[in-house]
C-alpha positions, 0 to 999 in steps of 0.5 A, a space after each residue: 522490431 519483431 524478432 524470430 529465431 532461425 528455427 522459426 524462420 524455417 517453419 513459419 517463412 510465410 508469417 515472417 514474410 508478412 511481418 517483414 512487409 510491415 516492418 523490418 524483422 530480426 532473425 536470431 541464431 543462438 540468442 544473438 541477432 544475425 539477420 534483418 529481413 525487410 521489404 524491398 521498399 524499406 531497403 530502397 528507402 534505407 539506401 536512398 537516405 544514406 548520409 553522405 559526408 561532404 567537406 565544407 570546401 566541396 559545397 557550393 557557395 549558395 549551399 554554404 550561405 543557405 546553411 549559415 543563414 539558418 536560425 533556430 526557432 525561438 521556441 527552442 531557445 532554452 535548449 541553448 542552455 543544455 549546450 553550456 553544461 
């Protein structure tokens, strides 16, 4: 993530705005991260993709069945050994 100081933010707002349209930009004060500047599109995507936590009891039966029917692709079967360690 591109990083700018608070002083650079005051002097080069246009450049930082242009960067933030491409990707989030970190703003630091006294060497520590304090702000992130991002485009409205990135912010909306972030808000839309927030993870919701649901309890198993709250899921519809059809959704539980769909989840329990999922199987890992055989090409990744070797990853099971990593879980045994």
